[in-house]
C-alpha positions in Angstrom: 159.3 131.3 113.6 156.6 132.8 115.9 156.4 136.6 116.1 157.6 138.3 119.3 154.7 140.0 121.0 153.1 140.7 124.4 149.8 138.8 123.7 148.6 137.2 126.9 151.6 138.6 128.8 151.7 141.3 131.4 154.4 142.8 133.6 154.0 142.2 137.4 156.7 144.3 138.9 159.8 143.2 137.1 158.5 139.8 136.1 156.5 138.6 133.1 153.2 136.8 133.8 151.1 134.6 131.5 147.4 135.7 131.9 144.9 133.9 129.7 141.4 132.4 129.9 141.5 128.6 130.0 139.6 126.5 127.5 136.4 124.9 128.8 137.5 121.4 129.6 140.7 122.4 131.3 138.9 125.1 133.2 136.5 122.5 134.6 139.3 120.0 135.3 141.5 122.6 137.2 138.6 124.5 138.8 139.7 128.0 137.6 138.7 130.3 134.8 142.0 132.1 134.1 145.6 130.8 134.1 148.0 133.1 135.8 151.6 132.0 135.9 154.8 133.8 136.6 157.5 133.5 133.9 160.2 135.1 136.0 162.7 137.9 135.3 163.3 137.1 131.6 163.5 139.0 128.3 160.3 139.4 126.2 161.8 136.9 123.7 162.2 134.3 126.5 158.7 135.1 127.9 157.3 134.4 124.4 158.9 131.0 124.3 157.8 130.1 127.8 154.2 131.3 127.1 154.0 129.3 123.8 155.5 126.2 125.5 153.0 126.3 128.4 150.0 127.0 126.2 150.9 124.0 123.9 150.6 121.8 127.0 147.3 123.4 127.9 145.9 122.8 124.4 147.2 119.2 124.4 145.3 118.6 127.7 142.2 120.3 126.3 142.2 118.0 123.3 142.7 115.0 125.5 139.9 116.0 127.9 137.5 116.9 125.1 138.1 113.5 123.4 137.4 111.7 126.7 134.2 113.8 127.1 133.0 113.0 123.6 133.7 109.3 124.1 131.8 109.3 127.4 128.8 111.1 125.8 128.7 108.6 122.9 129.0 105.6 125.2 126.2 107.0 127.3 124.0 107.5 124.3 124.8 104.0 123.0 123.7 102.5 126.3 120.4 104.3 126.1 119.8 103.2 122.5 120.5 99.6 123.5 118.1 99.8 126.4 115.4 101.4 124.3 115.8 98.6 121.7 115.4 96.0 124.4 112.2 97.6 125.7 110.7 98.1 122.2 106.9 97.7 122.2 106.5 97.8 125.9 105.0 100.4 128.2 108.4 100.9 129.8 109.7 102.2 126.5 107.2 105.0 126.5 108.0 105.8 130.1 111.7 105.9 129.4 111.1 108.3 126.4 109.2 110.7 128.8 112.2 110.7 131.2 114.6 111.3 128.3 112.5 114.2 127.0 112.6 115.8 130.4 116.4 115.3 130.4 116.6 116.8 126.9 114.7 119.9 128.0 117.1 120.4 131.0 120.1 120.1 128.6 118.5 122.6 126.2 118.0 125.0 129.1 121.7 124.7 130.0 122.8 125.6 126.5 123.4 122.0 125.3 121.9 120.2 122.3 119.1 118.5 124.1 116.9 118.2 121.1 119.7 116.5 119.1 120.4 114.2 122.0 116.7 113.1 122.2 116.5 112.5 118.4 119.7 110.5 118.4 118.8 108.1 121.2 115.3 107.6 119.7 116.7 106.9 116.2 115.4 110.0 114.5 118.8 111.5 113.9 122.3 110.1 113.7 125.8 111.5 114.2 127.9 112.1 111.1 130.1 109.1 111.8 127.3 106.8 112.7 127.2 104.8 109.5 130.9 104.7 108.6 131.4 101.1 109.8 128.5 100.0 107.6 130.0 102.0 104.7 133.4 100.3 105.2 131.7 96.8 105.3 129.7 97.5 102.1 132.7 97.5 99.8 136.2 96.0 100.1 138.9 98.7 99.9 142.6 98.7 100.9 143.4 99.8 104.4 145.0 103.1 103.2 141.8 104.1 101.3 139.7 103.1 104.3 141.7 105.4 106.6 141.4 108.2 104.1 137.6 107.8 103.9 137.3 107.8 107.7 139.6 110.8 108.0 137.4 112.8 105.5 134.2 112.1 107.6 136.0 112.7 110.9 137.4 116.0 109.6 134.0 117.2 108.5 132.4 116.1 111.8 135.0 118.1 113.8 134.2 121.2 111.7 130.4 120.8 111.8 130.3 120.1 115.6 128.0 117.9 117.7 124.8 119.6 116.5 125.3 118.3 112.9 123.7 115.0 111.9 123.6 113.1 108.6 119.9 114.0 108.2 120.4 117.7 108.6 123.5 118.5 106.4 122.4 120.9 103.6 124.1 121.9 100.3 124.8 125.3 101.8 126.6 123.8 104.8 128.6 121.5 102.4 129.5 124.5 100.3 130.7 126.4 103.5 132.9 123.5 104.4 134.5 123.4 101.0 135.2 127.1 101.3 136.7 126.4 104.8 139.1 123.8 103.3 140.1 126.3 100.6 140.7 129.0 103.1 143.0 126.7 105.0 145.2 126.7 101.9 144.5 123.1 100.8 145.3 122.4 97.2 142.3 122.0 94.9 143.2 118.3 94.4 143.1 117.7 98.2 139.8 119.6 98.6 138.3 117.5 95.8 139.5 114.3 97.4 137.8 115.2 100.6 134.6 116.1 98.8 134.7 112.8 96.8 134.9 110.7 99.9 132.0 112.6 101.6 130.0 112.3 98.4 130.6 108.5 98.3 129.5 108.3 102.0 126.2 110.2 101.3 125.6 108.0 98.2 125.8 104.9 100.4 123.4 106.4 102.8 121.0 107.3 100.0 121.0 103.7 98.8 120.1 102.6 102.4 117.3 105.1 102.6 118.9 107.0 105.4 119.1 110.4 103.6 117.1 111.7 100.6 119.8 113.8 98.8 123.6 114.2 98.4 124.6 117.7 99.4 128.2 117.1 98.1 127.2 116.5 94.5 128.8 119.3 92.3 130.8 120.7 95.1 134.2 120.1 93.5 136.5 123.1 93.0 138.4 124.0 89.8 141.6 121.9 89.7 145.1 123.3 89.2 146.7 122.8 85.8 147.8 119.2 85.6 151.5 118.7 85.1 152.2 116.3 82.3 154.7 113.7 83.7 157.2 112.4 81.2 158.8 109.0 81.4 162.6 108.9 81.9 164.7 108.1 78.9 166.9 105.0 79.0 170.2 107.0 79.1 168.8 109.0 82.1 167.9 105.9 84.0 171.4 104.5 83.5 172.8 107.8 84.7 170.5 107.7 87.8 171.6 104.2 88.6 175.3 104.9 88.1 175.4 108.0 90.4 172.8 107.2 93.1 174.1 108.3 96.5 173.2 105.0 98.2 173.0 101.4 97.2 169.4 101.0 98.2 168.3 104.0 96.3 170.2 102.7 93.2 168.5 99.3 93.6 165.0 100.9 94.0 165.5 102.8 90.8 166.6 99.7 89.0 163.7 97.6 90.3 161.0 100.2 89.3 162.5 100.8 85.9 162.8 97.1 85.1 159.7 95.7 86.7 157.2 98.7 86.6 156.5 98.6 90.4 155.1 101.6 92.1 157.2 103.3 94.8 155.1 101.9 97.6 155.3 98.4 96.1 159.1 98.7 95.9 159.7 99.7 99.5 157.2 97.0 100.8 159.1 94.1 99.1 160.5 91.7 101.7 163.2 89.1 101.0 160.6 86.3 101.0 158.7 88.1 98.2 161.7 87.8 95.9 162.2 84.1 95.4 161.7 81.7 92.4 162.5 84.4 89.9 159.5 86.6 90.6 158.7 89.8 92.6 155.5 89.1 94.6 153.5 92.3 95.2 151.3 91.4 98.2 149.4 94.7 98.6 148.8 97.8 96.7 146.4 100.7 96.1 143.8 98.4 94.4 143.1 94.6 94.4 144.6 94.4 90.9 147.9 95.6 92.3 148.4 92.1 93.9 150.5 90.3 91.3 153.7 88.4 90.5 156.2 90.1 88.2 159.1 88.0 86.7 162.5 89.3 87.6 164.1 91.0 84.6 167.3 89.3 83.4 169.2 92.6 84.0 167.8 92.7 87.6 168.7 89.1 88.5 172.1 89.8 89.9 170.8 92.7 92.0 168.0 90.6 93.5 170.4 87.7 94.2 172.7 90.1 96.1 169.9 91.6 98.1 168.4 88.2 99.3 171.5 86.2 100.0 171.9 85.2 103.7 168.9 87.2 104.9 165.6 86.3 106.6 162.4 86.0 104.6 160.7 88.8 106.7 163.5 91.3 106.3 162.9 94.4 104.2 164.5 94.0 100.8 165.6 97.6 100.9 166.4 98.2 104.6 167.2 101.9 104.1 163.5 102.7 103.5 162.0 100.3 106.0 158.7 100.1 104.1 158.4 104.0 104.0 157.2 105.1 100.6 157.5 108.8 101.3 161.1 108.4 102.4 162.0 106.8 99.1 160.2 109.5 97.1 161.7 112.3 99.0 165.3 110.9 98.7 164.8 110.4 95.0 163.5 113.9 94.6 166.5 115.4 96.4 168.8 113.3 94.3 167.1 114.3 91.0 167.3 118.0 91.9 171.0 117.6 92.9 171.8 115.7 89.7 169.8 117.7 87.2 168.4 120.8 88.9 164.7 121.6 88.7 164.5 123.2 85.3 167.0 121.4 83.0 165.5 119.4 80.1 162.0 119.4 81.8 163.4 117.3 84.7 160.8 118.8 87.1 158.2 116.8 85.2 160.0 113.6 85.9 159.6 111.9 89.3 160.1 108.4 90.8 156.8 107.3 89.3 158.2 108.3 85.9 160.4 105.1 86.1 157.1 103.1 86.1 155.9 105.3 83.2 159.0 104.4 81.3 158.3 100.7 81.9 154.8 100.9 80.5 155.6 103.3 77.7 158.6 101.4 76.4 156.6 98.1 76.1 153.7 99.7 74.3 156.2 101.3 71.8 157.4 97.8 70.8 153.8 96.6 70.4 153.4 94.5 73.5 149.7 93.6 74.0 148.1 96.4 76.0 146.0 94.0 78.0 149.2 92.1 79.2 151.0 95.4 80.1 147.9 96.5 82.1 147.8 93.3 84.1 151.5 93.2 84.8 151.5 96.9 85.8 148.7 96.2 88.3 146.1 98.3 86.6 142.4 97.6 87.1 141.0 95.5 84.1 138.7 97.4 81.8 135.6 96.0 80.1 133.2 93.2 80.8 135.2 90.5 79.0 138.5 91.2 80.8 136.8 91.6 84.2 134.6 88.5 84.1 136.0 86.0 81.6 139.7 86.6 81.3 141.7 84.2 83.5 145.0 85.9 83.4 148.3 85.6 81.5 150.7 82.6 81.8 154.1 82.9 83.5 155.8 82.7 80.0 153.7 85.5 78.7 154.6 87.6 81.8 158.3 86.9 81.2 158.0 88.0 77.6 156.4 91.3 78.6 159.2 92.0 81.1 162.0 91.0 78.8 160.5 92.9 75.8 162.7 96.0 76.6 166.4 96.0 77.7 168.3 98.9 79.1 171.5 99.5 77.2 173.6 97.9 80.0 174.6 94.4 80.8 172.9 94.5 84.3 171.6 97.0 86.9 174.6 96.4 89.1 
């Protein structure tokens, strides 16, 4: 809840007024420097609410106008670069550069980054996001990872401003950005994730000869103490299934515990993925996650109930509609309601611990580690497995799945 105060408010007679300098793009759009708006004869509390509501709209408009301005500037620069490339090696190219240099000097005199503009259009400097498309094309990654990588670069670019270029980022600037992320309250793990993506981007540019050094190397921060996640016990899994507050949550628990699927893989199952006695995982966090897992005999009745009379493109678990976070959050609330957060180390057990149970229980009965890794969707390790191993047979996969039984007749 925002604090009640008189910031940017003043009394004009018996009425409150909002009086505040406008941000630059809105100021230019509206043709005024200050916003002066009457809020009427209201209490200070109501004036605070009205002020905050109006200013949120102003900030939204500023973001929208700034985004359009940046896009227009980049489109303009792209058109100049294309024209210079078409004139390469001709006298017209030199003449155009002279004109651009005059334009850059005018921009510099007006407080803009004219030198950066000239270097960008002549190919001597590049914006921070310039090579992201090439980076994406250089290595196949799943869409979620691609979005995370782009977000990390965009976030740094927003912080660094338009004067920053890939050729000018220093270790000191990288360190200041890491400190900025920490000051915002981001967890060490999140900070290190951002640093890792930026470091990978700079490594790519080093390979291409664009930059000479990686300013992000060694910029990771000390991580928090890692919580050791424990697998659920069979009796606990049965209890979770028996008392689940909804049928879809109950089925999600059973599917993960009996097939080893990740939470995201469970919610993304569609009816058409659950035919012919297998669960077909069509996408995941790595290419290895794409696989077919035989339906456990204790899960067969559940799957048959979920697919009967439904379209192939329907979500198998309609309650979650493909939303992994919704499943994880509902499971967490259920776990806390059922066990509390400190009883029998339950806080160390999460939805993913159902998958941990699946892996752990099979290794304890001496199932081949290589087969468990493959069926769990883990990236293969070692040259032999990566390059020469052709994969397990369906019968081998079924034996791995059926190697462990929950002490119940079915998951229904």
